Each structure stands twice: as structure tokens, then as C-alpha cells.
C-alpha positions as CSV (number, residue, x, y, z in Angstrom):
1,M,-3.7,-24.0,-76.8
2,D,-4.3,-25.0,-80.6
3,W,-7.6,-23.2,-81.0
4,T,-6.8,-23.5,-84.6
5,R,-7.2,-27.2,-84.7
6,V,-10.2,-27.6,-82.4
7,L,-12.0,-25.1,-84.4
8,E,-10.8,-26.5,-87.6
9,I,-9.7,-23.2,-89.1
10,H,-8.8,-23.9,-92.9
11,P,-7.2,-21.5,-95.3
12,G,-9.8,-18.8,-96.8
13,V,-12.5,-16.7,-94.9
14,T,-13.6,-17.5,-91.7
15,A,-16.5,-15.3,-90.5
16,V,-16.9,-14.7,-86.4
17,I,-20.3,-13.6,-85.1
18,G,-22.3,-13.8,-81.6
19,G,-21.6,-12.4,-78.2
20,G,-18.5,-12.1,-75.8
21,G,-15.3,-12.8,-77.4
22,K,-15.4,-12.3,-81.2
23,T,-12.5,-9.9,-81.2
24,A,-10.4,-11.9,-78.8
25,L,-10.9,-15.0,-81.0
26,L,-10.0,-13.1,-84.1
27,R,-6.5,-12.3,-82.4
28,T,-5.8,-15.6,-80.9
29,L,-6.5,-17.5,-84.1
30,G,-4.5,-14.8,-86.0
31,E,-1.4,-15.2,-83.7
32,E,-1.6,-18.9,-84.0
33,L,-1.9,-18.9,-87.8
34,S,0.8,-16.6,-88.3
35,E,3.3,-18.5,-86.3
36,T,2.8,-21.5,-88.7
37,G,3.9,-19.4,-91.7
38,G,0.6,-18.3,-93.0
39,S,-0.1,-14.6,-93.8
40,V,-3.3,-13.5,-91.7
41,L,-5.7,-10.6,-92.1
42,L,-8.1,-9.4,-89.7
43,C,-11.0,-7.3,-90.5
44,T,-14.7,-6.7,-90.0
45,T,-17.9,-6.2,-91.9
46,T,-19.3,-4.3,-89.0
47,R,-17.0,-1.7,-86.9
48,I,-14.1,-2.6,-84.4
49,F,-11.4,-0.8,-82.8
50,P,-7.7,-1.4,-84.7
51,F,-5.6,-3.9,-82.9
52,D,-3.1,-1.4,-81.4
53,D,0.0,-3.5,-81.7
54,L,-0.5,-4.7,-85.1
55,P,0.1,-3.2,-88.4
56,C,-3.1,-1.7,-89.7
57,V,-3.6,-0.6,-93.4
58,T,-6.4,1.8,-93.8
59,E,-5.4,2.5,-97.6
60,A,-7.5,1.3,-100.2
61,E,-4.8,0.0,-102.4
62,E,-3.7,-3.6,-102.6
63,D,0.0,-2.4,-102.9
64,A,-0.3,-1.2,-99.2
65,L,-1.8,-4.6,-98.3
66,L,1.2,-6.4,-99.8
67,A,3.6,-4.2,-98.5
68,A,2.3,-4.9,-94.9
69,R,2.1,-8.4,-95.7
70,E,5.7,-8.6,-96.5
71,K,6.8,-7.2,-93.5
72,S,4.3,-9.1,-91.1
73,G,2.5,-12.4,-91.1
74,L,-0.4,-10.8,-89.2
75,I,-2.1,-7.5,-90.0
76,C,-5.4,-5.8,-89.8
77,T,-7.0,-3.6,-92.5
78,G,-10.3,-1.6,-92.8
79,T,-11.6,1.8,-93.4
80,L,-11.0,4.4,-90.8
81,L,-14.0,6.2,-89.3
82,E,-13.8,9.4,-87.4
83,N,-14.3,7.6,-84.3
84,G,-11.2,5.7,-84.9
85,K,-13.0,2.4,-85.5
86,L,-12.4,0.6,-88.7
87,T,-15.2,-0.7,-90.9
88,V,-15.6,-2.5,-94.2
89,P,-12.3,-2.8,-96.1
90,A,-12.1,-0.8,-99.5
91,V,-10.5,-3.9,-101.1
92,P,-13.4,-6.4,-102.1
93,M,-13.4,-9.5,-99.5
94,A,-12.8,-11.8,-102.6
95,R,-9.4,-10.0,-103.3
96,L,-8.5,-10.1,-99.7
97,A,-9.0,-14.0,-99.7
98,A,-6.7,-14.1,-102.9
99,L,-4.0,-11.9,-101.3
100,F,-3.9,-13.8,-97.7
101,D,-3.8,-17.4,-96.7
102,Y,-6.5,-16.7,-93.9
103,V,-8.8,-13.7,-93.7
104,L,-10.7,-13.4,-90.2
105,V,-13.7,-11.5,-90.3
106,E,-15.7,-10.1,-87.1
107,A,-19.1,-10.1,-88.9
108,D,-21.3,-9.1,-86.0
109,G,-21.9,-6.6,-83.0
110,S,-23.2,-7.3,-79.5
111,A,-22.9,-4.1,-77.7
112,H,-20.5,-5.8,-75.3
113,R,-23.2,-8.5,-74.2
114,P,-22.1,-12.1,-73.9
115,M,-25.0,-13.3,-75.9
116,K,-26.9,-12.1,-79.2
117,A,-30.0,-12.8,-81.2
118,H,-30.0,-11.4,-84.7
119,A,-32.0,-8.7,-86.5
120,P,-33.1,-9.3,-90.2
121,H,-30.0,-7.4,-91.4
122,E,-27.6,-9.4,-89.3
123,P,-24.9,-10.8,-89.1
124,M,-22.9,-9.6,-92.0
125,I,-21.2,-12.8,-93.1
126,P,-19.4,-12.2,-96.4
127,M,-20.4,-14.4,-99.0
128,E,-16.7,-15.8,-99.5
129,A,-16.8,-17.0,-95.7
130,M,-16.2,-20.9,-95.9
131,Q,-16.9,-21.2,-92.0
132,T,-19.1,-19.1,-89.6
133,I,-18.3,-19.6,-85.7
134,C,-20.8,-18.1,-83.4
135,V,-19.3,-17.2,-79.9
136,V,-21.5,-17.5,-76.7
137,G,-20.3,-15.9,-73.7
138,A,-20.8,-18.1,-70.6
139,S,-21.0,-15.0,-68.4
140,G,-24.6,-14.6,-69.4
141,F,-25.6,-18.0,-67.9
142,G,-27.9,-17.3,-64.7
143,C,-28.6,-13.6,-65.8
144,P,-31.8,-12.4,-67.1
145,I,-32.3,-12.3,-70.9
146,Q,-32.7,-8.4,-71.0
147,E,-29.3,-7.9,-69.3
148,A,-27.3,-11.0,-70.9
149,A,-28.5,-10.6,-74.5
150,H,-28.0,-8.0,-77.2
151,R,-31.5,-7.5,-78.8
152,P,-33.0,-9.3,-75.7
153,E,-36.6,-9.0,-77.3
154,R,-35.6,-11.3,-80.0
155,Y,-33.6,-13.5,-78.1
156,A,-36.8,-14.2,-75.7
157,E,-38.8,-14.5,-78.5
158,L,-36.8,-17.2,-80.4
159,A,-36.3,-19.0,-77.0
160,G,-39.8,-18.9,-76.2
161,A,-39.3,-17.1,-72.9
162,A,-39.9,-13.8,-71.2
163,E,-37.1,-11.3,-71.3
164,T,-37.1,-11.5,-67.5
165,E,-36.2,-15.4,-67.3
166,V,-32.5,-16.0,-66.6
167,V,-30.5,-17.6,-69.6
168,T,-30.1,-21.4,-69.2
169,P,-28.3,-23.9,-71.5
170,E,-31.6,-24.9,-72.8
171,I,-32.4,-21.3,-74.0
172,A,-29.2,-20.6,-75.3
173,A,-29.3,-23.6,-77.3
174,A,-32.9,-22.9,-78.5
175,V,-31.8,-19.6,-80.0
176,L,-28.9,-21.0,-81.6
177,R,-30.8,-23.8,-83.1
178,A,-33.7,-21.4,-84.3
179,E,-31.2,-19.0,-86.1
180,K,-28.9,-21.5,-87.7
181,L,-26.4,-18.9,-88.6
182,H,-23.4,-21.0,-87.9
183,R,-21.3,-23.9,-88.6
184,R,-19.7,-24.3,-85.2
185,V,-19.9,-22.7,-81.8
186,L,-17.3,-21.5,-79.3
187,I,-18.6,-21.1,-75.6
188,N,-16.3,-18.6,-74.3
189,Q,-15.8,-17.5,-70.4
190,A,-16.4,-21.2,-69.6
191,E,-14.2,-20.8,-66.6
192,L,-17.3,-18.7,-65.1
193,A,-20.1,-21.5,-65.4
194,I,-18.3,-24.7,-66.7
195,E,-21.3,-27.2,-66.3
196,E,-23.5,-24.7,-68.0
197,A,-20.9,-24.4,-70.8
198,K,-20.6,-28.2,-71.0
199,K,-24.3,-28.5,-71.0
200,L,-25.0,-26.1,-73.8
201,A,-22.3,-28.0,-75.8
202,E,-24.3,-31.2,-75.4
203,L,-27.5,-29.7,-76.7
204,L,-26.5,-28.4,-79.7
205,D,-26.5,-30.0,-83.3
206,C,-23.4,-28.8,-84.5
207,P,-19.6,-29.1,-83.3
208,A,-19.2,-26.8,-80.0
209,V,-16.0,-26.1,-78.1
210,A,-16.3,-24.7,-74.4
211,G,-13.1,-22.7,-73.4
212,S,-11.6,-19.6,-72.1
213,L,-9.9,-17.4,-74.5
214,L,-8.7,-15.4,-71.4
215,L,-7.2,-18.4,-69.8
216,G,-6.2,-20.1,-73.0
217,E,-7.8,-23.5,-72.0
218,I,-10.4,-25.6,-73.2
219,F,-12.7,-27.5,-71.3
């Protein structure tokens, strides 16, 4: 499935924010882009676990990144924390963008919830980002806001709803329109709620794609 084409991924820095599927999207796009011959770097401005089967550079020197790039078209990088996660790379984002054709950045956390509203300090989108994609997990449809969303109190406030109300396409669209943090939306896990996913895409005022990263399908 050509996710790169439908999400219009261009050379430079792309930030991924939102809920369920951010890491999977990074990996999927990274594999597609590297297969075309481009050099691709996966990293974060928050915290993620390294991709187990990818070369991972944790050194602060550009030479280490260049050496890894020569061996593989798809690598990850970051500063290694004691808990085994990666955080912000030591090499500045502007330099990473100069060294790699594509830099894909997970710029948000959602505590494993499919949907997300943002605190004032979130998301951590690098200034070099040319595009920001917001991921919405369709598994949250039909669940109460307090269960489906990270920062449910903020989500409910933006939607004009109570935290006990179930998430509908209308509620999800209200939050996304209110925040305006993205250029494009991916409604992931759409196989779990196809009609709701399609309805949300129709309600948005930006390009949106409904699909399943797990199944490799776009609906």
C-alpha cells in the first residue's frame, strides 16, 4: 500500500502527532521511502522505544549517523534513556534534515489511547517540519471520552461535551478543528469502525485518509 503517496510525504521533516498508530505510521512510511532509494531517519521529540530490527544511532556525532546511513537506507536515532527509550536526538533537527532525505518525527505521546487532546506544551513539533499528520484511532469511536482520549478533560472541553459521552465522528471532528495542529489526518484502525471513520473524514476541513496500518488497507 502506497501510504507515502496518499499522505503526500515529501523530502524534509514530517511530524506525526495524535493517538493510536503514530509509531506504526513512522515505520510504514520509513519502509516505503527507503525502498525508493531515499535515506530515511526515524526519531522523536518526546519518547519512543527503539525499533528493534533497525540500526539505531545513540551517539551525538554526525559521523555515526553517516556511517549508519551508508549501511542502511532506514535507521533511527535519539538519546538513550535509562528506561531504554529514545528521546530527542543530540544532533539538531536542522542538521538531521540536511543529512537525510526524509526525517520522520514522532512528536507526541498519547499514553496508548486512540485519541488525544493537547496540553499547552504539546505537541512538540520541530520548527523544521514541513507537514504535520495527526493520527486518530478509530477504536475510540463508541467509547466514552474518558476512556478513549488522552487528556480527556481537555478533549471534552474542546468538543463541548461531557467526559462520559461516547466519541462520535462529530465530537472527534470538533476537537481536530478546534486544535488546528495538523495539515492532514490519518484515521487509523478504520476496519474497526469503517462508517465512523469515513464520516470523520467527510467532516474535516483538511485532507484526511481512513485506513488500517495493521492490514495495509486504505478505505
